[in-house]
C-alpha positions as CSV (number, residue, x, y, z in Angstrom):
1,M,24.1,4.6,-3.3
2,Q,24.2,7.8,-4.1
3,I,21.6,9.6,-6.3
4,R,22.8,13.1,-7.7
5,G,20.3,15.4,-9.5
6,E,16.6,16.0,-9.6
7,R,16.0,14.1,-12.7
8,A,18.0,10.9,-11.6
9,A,16.2,11.0,-8.2
10,T,12.6,11.7,-9.9
11,A,13.2,8.7,-11.7
12,C,13.9,6.6,-8.9
13,G,10.6,7.7,-7.4
14,L,8.7,6.9,-10.6
15,V,10.6,3.2,-10.6
16,A,9.3,3.1,-6.9
17,I,5.5,3.6,-8.2
18,L,6.1,1.0,-10.9
19,L,7.1,-1.3,-8.3
20,W,4.6,-0.8,-5.8
21,S,2.2,-1.3,-8.7
22,T,3.2,-4.8,-8.8
23,A,3.0,-5.6,-5.1
24,A,-0.5,-6.5,-4.7
25,G,-0.4,-9.3,-7.7
26,L,2.7,-10.7,-6.2
27,I,1.8,-10.8,-2.9
28,R,-1.1,-12.8,-3.6
29,S,0.7,-15.5,-5.8
30,V,3.3,-15.8,-2.9
31,S,0.4,-16.3,-0.5
32,E,-1.0,-18.9,-2.6
33,I,2.0,-21.1,-2.6
34,F,3.4,-20.5,0.8
35,G,0.2,-19.6,2.7
36,P,-1.3,-16.2,3.8
37,L,1.1,-15.9,7.0
38,G,3.7,-17.7,6.0
39,G,3.9,-15.8,2.6
40,A,3.7,-12.3,4.3
41,A,6.2,-13.4,6.8
42,L,9.0,-14.5,4.2
43,I,8.1,-11.4,1.8
44,Y,8.7,-8.8,4.8
45,T,11.9,-10.8,6.2
46,L,13.4,-10.9,2.6
47,G,12.4,-6.9,2.4
48,A,13.9,-6.1,5.8
49,I,16.9,-7.6,4.7
50,M,17.1,-5.7,1.4
51,L,16.4,-2.4,3.2
52,V,19.1,-2.9,5.8
53,A,21.5,-4.0,3.0
54,F,20.4,-0.6,1.0
55,L,19.4,2.0,3.5
56,G,21.8,0.9,6.3
57,K,20.8,0.6,10.3
58,P,18.0,3.3,11.2
59,R,19.3,5.9,13.2
60,L,17.0,5.4,16.5
61,R,18.8,7.8,18.9
62,S,17.9,11.1,17.0
63,T,14.4,10.1,16.2
64,P,11.5,11.4,18.2
65,R,10.0,9.2,20.7
66,I,6.5,9.7,19.7
67,Y,7.2,9.0,16.2
68,L,9.0,5.8,17.2
69,I,6.0,4.6,18.7
70,L,3.3,6.0,16.7
71,G,5.3,5.6,13.2
72,T,5.9,1.9,14.0
73,A,2.5,1.1,15.3
74,L,0.7,2.6,12.3
75,F,3.3,1.2,9.6
76,V,3.5,-2.6,10.8
77,A,-0.7,-2.4,11.4
78,Y,-0.6,-1.1,7.6
79,E,1.9,-3.9,6.2
80,V,0.1,-6.8,8.4
81,C,-3.5,-5.8,7.2
82,L,-2.5,-5.4,3.3
83,S,-0.8,-8.6,3.0
84,L,-3.3,-10.5,5.2
85,A,-6.5,-9.0,3.2
86,L,-4.7,-10.0,-0.2
87,G,-3.7,-13.5,1.5
88,F,-7.0,-14.2,2.7
89,A,-9.0,-13.1,-0.1
90,S,-11.6,-15.8,-1.1
91,N,-10.4,-15.6,-5.1
92,R,-7.9,-13.8,-7.3
93,N,-10.8,-11.4,-8.4
94,Q,-11.7,-10.5,-4.8
95,A,-7.6,-9.9,-4.1
96,I,-7.5,-7.2,-6.8
97,E,-10.9,-5.5,-5.5
98,L,-9.1,-5.4,-2.0
99,G,-6.2,-3.7,-3.4
100,V,-8.4,-1.1,-4.7
101,V,-10.0,-0.5,-1.4
102,N,-6.6,-0.1,0.1
103,Y,-6.1,2.7,-2.0
104,L,-8.2,4.9,-0.5
105,W,-5.5,5.9,1.8
106,P,-4.5,8.9,-0.3
107,C,-7.8,10.6,0.0
108,L,-7.9,9.9,3.5
109,T,-4.4,11.2,3.7
110,V,-5.5,14.6,2.5
111,L,-8.7,14.8,4.8
112,L,-6.6,13.7,7.9
113,A,-4.0,16.6,6.9
114,I,-6.7,19.2,7.3
115,V,-7.5,17.8,10.8
116,M,-4.2,16.8,12.3
117,N,-1.5,19.2,10.4
118,G,-3.8,22.1,9.9
119,Q,-3.6,21.9,5.8
120,K,-5.6,24.5,4.1
121,A,-7.9,22.9,1.3
122,R,-10.6,24.1,-1.5
123,W,-14.1,23.2,-2.0
124,I,-13.2,20.7,-4.4
125,I,-12.1,18.3,-1.9
126,V,-15.6,17.6,-1.3
127,P,-16.6,16.4,-4.8
128,G,-13.2,14.7,-5.0
129,T,-13.5,13.0,-1.5
130,A,-17.3,11.8,-2.9
131,L,-15.9,10.4,-6.1
132,A,-13.2,8.3,-4.8
133,L,-15.6,6.7,-2.0
134,F,-18.5,6.3,-4.9
135,G,-15.1,4.7,-7.0
136,I,-14.9,2.2,-3.8
137,L,-18.7,1.3,-3.7
138,W,-18.6,0.8,-7.5
139,V,-15.9,-1.6,-7.2
140,V,-17.4,-3.6,-4.3
141,S,-20.8,-3.5,-5.8
142,G,-19.6,-5.6,-8.6
143,D,-22.7,-5.3,-10.7
144,G,-24.4,-1.9,-11.1
145,L,-24.7,0.1,-7.9
146,S,-26.7,-2.2,-5.3
147,L,-26.5,-1.7,-1.5
148,P,-27.9,-5.6,-1.3
149,G,-24.7,-6.5,-3.7
150,I,-22.5,-4.3,-1.8
151,I,-23.6,-6.3,1.6
152,A,-23.4,-9.6,0.4
153,N,-19.7,-9.0,-1.4
154,V,-18.6,-7.9,2.3
155,Q,-20.3,-10.6,4.0
156,S,-18.8,-13.2,1.9
157,N,-15.3,-12.4,3.5
158,P,-15.6,-9.6,6.1
159,L,-12.3,-10.2,7.4
160,S,-10.6,-9.4,4.3
161,Y,-12.5,-6.3,3.3
162,S,-12.3,-4.9,7.1
163,L,-8.1,-5.6,6.7
164,A,-8.3,-3.7,3.4
165,L,-10.5,-0.5,4.7
166,G,-8.1,-0.5,8.0
167,C,-5.2,-0.3,5.3
168,G,-6.6,2.8,4.3
169,I,-7.0,4.3,7.5
170,T,-4.0,3.4,9.1
171,F,-1.7,4.3,6.2
172,A,-3.5,7.6,5.9
173,L,-2.6,8.2,9.6
174,Y,1.0,6.9,9.2
175,C,1.4,9.4,6.2
176,N,0.5,12.6,8.6
177,V,2.1,11.3,11.7
178,T,5.6,10.9,9.9
179,R,4.9,14.4,8.3
180,K,4.1,15.8,11.6
181,Y,6.8,13.8,13.8
182,A,9.4,12.2,12.0
183,G,11.8,15.1,12.0
184,G,13.1,14.0,8.4
185,Q,14.2,10.2,10.2
186,N,13.9,7.3,7.8
187,L,12.7,4.2,9.6
188,V,11.4,2.1,7.1
189,A,14.0,-0.5,7.3
190,L,12.9,-0.8,11.3
191,F,9.7,-1.2,10.3
192,F,10.2,-4.0,8.0
193,V,11.9,-5.7,10.8
194,I,9.4,-5.3,13.2
195,T,6.4,-6.5,10.7
196,A,8.4,-9.4,9.9
197,C,8.6,-10.3,13.6
198,V,5.0,-9.9,14.1
199,L,4.1,-12.1,11.2
200,W,6.4,-14.9,12.4
201,L,4.4,-14.5,15.7
202,K,1.4,-14.9,14.3
203,L,2.5,-18.0,12.0
204,G,3.8,-19.6,15.2
205,L,0.6,-19.1,16.9
206,S,-1.5,-20.6,14.1
207,S,-1.9,-23.9,12.8
208,E,-0.3,-22.9,9.0
209,V,2.7,-24.8,8.0
210,L,5.2,-23.7,5.4
211,P,5.5,-25.8,2.6
212,A,8.8,-26.9,0.9
213,F,10.7,-24.2,-1.2
214,T,10.7,-24.8,-4.7
215,L,12.2,-22.7,-7.6
216,H,9.2,-21.3,-8.8
217,G,8.1,-20.2,-5.4
218,S,11.5,-18.7,-4.3
219,L,11.4,-16.8,-7.6
220,Q,8.3,-15.2,-6.6
221,L,9.1,-14.6,-3.4
222,I,12.4,-12.9,-4.5
223,A,10.2,-10.8,-6.9
224,A,7.7,-9.8,-4.2
225,G,10.7,-8.5,-1.8
226,V,12.1,-6.7,-4.4
227,A,9.0,-4.8,-5.3
228,M,8.2,-3.9,-1.3
229,A,11.7,-3.1,-0.4
230,G,12.7,-1.5,-3.5
231,G,9.7,0.5,-3.8
232,Y,10.2,2.0,-0.4
233,A,14.0,2.6,-0.9
234,L,13.6,4.3,-4.1
235,W,10.6,6.4,-2.9
236,N,12.6,7.8,-0.2
237,I,15.4,9.0,-2.7
238,G,12.5,10.5,-4.9
239,I,10.8,12.4,-2.1
240,L,13.9,14.2,-0.8
241,R,15.6,15.1,-4.1
242,G,13.3,14.6,-6.8
243,N,10.4,16.5,-8.3
244,L,7.8,16.3,-5.8
245,T,4.8,17.6,-7.9
246,L,5.5,15.1,-10.7
247,L,5.7,12.3,-8.1
248,A,2.5,13.1,-6.3
249,T,0.7,13.3,-9.7
250,A,2.2,9.9,-11.1
251,S,1.8,8.3,-7.7
252,Y,-2.3,8.6,-8.2
253,S,-2.0,6.4,-11.2
254,A,-1.4,3.4,-8.6
255,P,-4.6,1.8,-8.4
256,V,-5.0,1.4,-12.2
257,L,-1.6,0.3,-12.8
258,S,-1.8,-2.1,-9.6
259,S,-5.0,-3.4,-10.9
260,A,-3.9,-4.2,-14.4
261,F,-0.8,-6.1,-13.5
262,A,-2.4,-8.0,-10.8
263,A,-4.8,-9.0,-13.6
264,L,-2.4,-10.0,-16.1
265,W,0.0,-11.8,-13.6
266,L,-3.1,-13.6,-12.1
267,G,-4.9,-14.3,-15.0
268,A,-8.0,-12.7,-13.7
269,S,-10.6,-11.3,-15.8
270,L,-12.0,-8.1,-14.4
271,A,-15.6,-6.2,-15.5
272,A,-15.7,-3.0,-17.1
273,Q,-17.5,-2.0,-13.8
274,F,-14.1,-2.4,-12.0
275,W,-12.0,-0.7,-14.2
276,Q,-14.4,2.2,-13.9
277,G,-14.5,2.0,-10.1
278,A,-10.4,2.1,-10.0
279,V,-10.5,5.2,-12.4
280,M,-13.4,7.1,-10.3
281,V,-10.6,6.2,-7.2
282,T,-7.7,7.3,-8.9
283,V,-9.2,10.7,-10.3
284,G,-11.2,11.1,-7.0
285,S,-7.7,11.1,-4.9
286,L,-6.1,13.6,-7.4
287,I,-8.9,16.0,-7.0
288,C,-8.4,15.7,-3.3
289,W,-4.8,16.6,-3.8
290,Q,-5.1,19.4,-6.1
291,A,-7.6,20.9,-3.5
292,T,-4.6,21.2,-1.0
293,R,-2.2,22.9,-3.7
294,E,-1.6,26.4,-3.5
295,R,-2.7,28.6,-6.5
């Protein structure tokens, strides 16, 4: 597929953001049908097939070995953490909360870029980081800002909250490792294949059993696979040939868009405090990004 022109490539990037914004809700609904491990394994298997068909086989010989190792490990860790955090959430509302915790990664990406890649930043990165972190606490607290409330919420499902926090850290590391070592190579198809293999292995070692396929479940599975694979494929076109400034700015709307879609798709009712926290995370991350831009 050949995309020519900046406008068309930018449009691909914007569609990718919309597709990614549907992923959290779709992953949760698929996990409810096929199980946390089985659903995730099926999604990434279907996504891997789509990406290989769309992007072709990755060029491993021209890829730096350090990126092949670190990039693969971090990407697979992120995708496994994300799918299982949403799948093992106690309920649908908690799954949406965990999706917002995952979106701590844009802010952490900027902070790690300063340490790992020598990125210069202005002083506004401090209030930006503080606002994003406060937004996460505001979401997790549930009712006002209460330390006991935050602790009780996390203790209700420490596995999922730990996995969601791991998402933010691993994807921020992945972004910076990719920028530093990838050498322009796109290995996302390979990453999806390995992620699927890891999830099938975990499923085989667990007591979880895949249920029979139904039309309803299969359609949701296809939708989730398209959202994940299509998002990565189109984003790659956008960042290579599109308007990076516009795409970077638009990408920070993802926490709110993702939460809105998940709430509608899953039929969840979210309190005003949740939306306030999601907006704080978005604005805080956007400030962090703005702090790194040249005047």
